[in-house]
N, C-alpha and C positions, 0 to 999 in steps of 0.2 A: 348354200352348200357349194354350188359351182364356183361362186366368187371366191370362197375361202380356199377351194382347191387351186384355183388360178393364182391366188396370192402365195400359196405355199410353193407352187411350182416356180414362180418368179423369185421367191426367196432362195430356193435351192439353186437356181441358175445363178443368181447373184453371188451366193457363197462359193459356188464352183469357180466363177470368174475371178473372184477375189483370191481364192486359193492358187489359181494359175498365176496371177500377177505377183503374189507373194513368192511363189516358187521361182519366178523369173528374177525378182528383186534379190533374193537370197542366193541365187545360183552360183555367183562367183565372189562371195563375200569373205573377207578376212575379219572374223569376229573380234579379234584383238585390236585391229586398226579401227574398227567401228566403235568399240568401247572406248578406246583412247581418244578418238576425236570428240566423243560426247563429253568425257571427263575434262578435256582441255577447253571446252566451250566456256565463254563468259556468260554465266547464268544471269547477270544483271540485265542483259539485253532482253531476257525473257519477259520481264515485268512490263516494259513498254510495248513489247510485241503483243501480249495479251490485251493490254490497254487499248491499242488501236483496233483490235478486233471487236472489243466491246463497244468502242466508239462507233464503229461501222454499223453495229446493230442498233445503236441509239439513233444514228442518222437515218437508217432504214425505217425506224419507227416514225420519225418526222415526215419522211416521204410518204409512208402509208397513211398518216394522218391527212396529208394534203390530198391524196387520192380518194380518201373516204369522205372528204368534206361535203360532197354533194348528197351523201346519205345521212351522215351525222358527224358532228365535231367531237371526235373521241380524244380524250386526254392522252398525251404522249406516254405518260407513265404506264397507262393501261396497255398501250400498244407495245411498249418495250417488254413488259413482263410476258405478254402473249407471244411475242417474237422469240423470246428466250425459251419458252415452253415448246414452241414449234421446232426450234433447232434441237432441243433435247429429244423430241420425237423423231426427228430425222436421223439422230445419232443411233437410236436403238431400234428403229423400225425401217423396213424397206420402202422403196418407191416414193420417197418424200411424203410419207403419210403424216409427218409432223405438221404439214401445212393445214391438214384438216383440224388438228388440235388447235392451231392458231385461230383459224376461222371460227371454230365452235366456241372458244373461250371469249373472243371479242363479241360474237353474236349473242351469247348468253348474258354476258356482262351488260352490254349496252342495249339489250332488247331490240336487236335488229336482225335481219335475215342473215344467217350464216352463209347462205348461198351467195348473197350480194358481197359479203366480205371475201369469200373465196374467189369470186370473179375479180375483185380488186387485187387479190394476191396473184392471180394469173397475169394481170397487167404488170405487176412487179416483176415477175419472172420473164415476161417478154422484154421489158426494159433492160433487165440484166443480160439477156441473150444479145440484145441489140448492142449494149455497151461492150460485151465480150467480143462481138464480131468487129467492132471498130478498133478495139485494142489489138486484136489478133491481126487485122489488116496492117495496122501501124507497125507491129513487131516484125511481121514477115517482110515488110518492105524495107525497113531501116536496118534490121540486123543482117549481117552477111551470111545468110543461110545458103546452101547449095541452090543452083539455078532453078531446079524444079520446085523447090519449096517457095522461093521468092515469087515465082509465077503464080503459085497458089495464093500468095498474098494479094496479088492484083485481082485474082478471081474473087477472093473474099471481099475485097473492097467493092467490087462490082455488085456482089450480093447484098452488101450493106446499103449501097445506093438504091438497089432495086427494092429492098425491104422498106426503106424509108419512103420511097415513092408509093409503094403499095399501101402503107399506113396512111399517107396523106390522102390518097384516093378513097380509102375507106371512110375517112372523115368527111371529105368533100362530096364524093359521088358514091354513097354507100350502096344503093340498090344495084346500080350498074356494075360496080366492082364485085359485089357478092355473086351476081349472076354469072360474071366472067369466071370467077373462082370456082363455082360449082361445076363448070365444064371440065376442069382439071380434077376436081375431087371425085368425079364419077369413075375415074381410072383406078381409084384406090379402093381397098376393101371398105365396106360400109361402116364398120366399127371405127376404123381410123379416120375416114372422111367425116363422120359425125363428130368425133372428138375434136378434129381440127376446126370444124365449123363452130362448135360450141365455144371453143377457146377464142375464136375471132369475134363472135357475137359478144362474149364477155368483155373483150377488149374495147369494142365499140361502145358498149354501155358505160364502161368506165371513163373513156376519154370524152364522152359527151358532157361530163361534168366539168371538164377543163375548157372554159369558154374563152379566156383571155390568152393572148400571146405570152403574157407574163407567167401564166400557169405552167406552160411548157418549159420556160426558162428556169423556173424554180425546180421542177422535176429533174431537168438536166443537171442543175447545180448539185442537187442532192445525190444524183447518180454518180457524178464525178467524184464527190467526196467519199462515197462508199467504196468505189474502186481504188481510190487513192489510198484509203486505209488498208485495203487488201494488199496493194503493192508495197506499202510501207512495212507491213508485217513481214513479208518475205525479205525485204531489205534489212530489217533489224536482225532477223535470224541469221542472215548472211554475215553480219558484223559479229554476231555471237560466236560464229565459227571462224571468224577472221578470214573469210573468203576474199574480201577486196584486197587484203594485203598479200595473201598466199597465192591466189589464183587470178587476181585482177578483175574480179566481178564488180560491175558498176550498176548504176540505176537501171540501165537498159537490160542488163542480165536478169534483174528481178522482174522486169516487164515480161520477158520471154518465159520465165519461170511461172509467173502468174497465169499467163495464157494457157500454157500446156497443162499445168496441174488443174486448172479450172475445167478443162476438157474432161479430166478424169471423173468429174461429178456427173457428166452426161453418159458415161459408160456404165451399163448395168453392173452392179456389184453388191456387196453386203452393206448393211446399214453403216453409215459413217465413212463410206468410200475407202474402206481398208483394202490395201493391195494395189488398187488402180492408182490411187493418189501417190503412194510410196514409190511405185515403179516409174511412173511418168516423171515424178520429181527427180528421182535418181538419174534417169537417162537424160533429162534436161540439163542437170548439173554436169553430166558427162560431156555435154557439148562445149562446156567452158573449161574442161580439163580437170574437173573434180573427180578423184578416184571413186569407184563404185561403193566401197565400204564407207567412205566419208560421206558420200552423197546420201546413202541410205540412213545414216545417223541423222543427218540434217532433215531428211524427209520425215522420220519418226517424230523429231522434235517439233517441226513446223506443223505437222498434222495434229499433234497432241495439244499444242498451244492454241490452235485455232478452233479446236473441237471440244475438248474436255472441260475447260473452265466454263465455257458457254453452257454445255450440257449440265454441269453441276449447278450453275445458277438457275437453269431451267427447272431442275428437280426441286429446288427450294421454292420457286414461284409456283410450281405445280402443287406442291404440298400445301402451300398457303391457299391455293385456289379451291381445293376440295374436289372430290370425285364428281359432284353434280355438274361441274362446269364442263366435263368431258362428254356429257350426254349429247348425242347427235340430235340436232333440232329436227323435228318432224314438220314438213311443210306440205 
């Protein structure tokens, strides 16, 4: 009962935050200009834009297969359908609950522990955060932002180096590193400290299966491909709206757009990141001289292309899967 109440409160807070960001996004919008920019877009670019997003999910499935190999060799096709179901869940449910769907589907299909699969998915998310920090540091250093933001780029880079060092120590000197970490976790509320420690323990268990240096290079390769697909998606939608020709947007502009809009996923909001994504996308495009109305039109298209085709495919896979696959495994 308490957990259900907490989830309801989180959902309501997320909806309120989304409503606030939508209000900010629509605050100074000329709807006629917004409509005109959408109608003038080259819709043919939408097809490859959706294609690279689906490709990123396929590559993510290959990466997950590699991370799971110490538990079981799961076919990529199975992981791809589970991934699409997970993204569908994230679109309609708050707090990334779709990841539970993904873990349960894989666990039930392959007769392995859903908790072990979920631990591997946690590793995935840590890898994504690590990749995002690297891209963010790069964008903040090379793009001519104001001084205070550029300095933030250097701080971010230092954090990336620190995180990398910490992960290496976790692998090499596990007990000493965890003992040192617990000194800091004591300063946090117990619930948060326990959650952080569980996540780190899951990470350690997952990387213990990666024994060769080549394993890490393969994971790095897959991660680069995934984020390259995300970047290319933004770039293709920019071409759909003819931004390179009209406003001079280039490949670096899409990197900045990728970084800031990805941050929107970390902000508590409604399922599907409605509002936070659109507003941050809009103000990022404003940095490059794109009018607010045109920028919001782009934001809605980019969000729709990256979210709804995936969710629709996820619905199809979920329908094929059957209700029994979503039963939470009792361990």
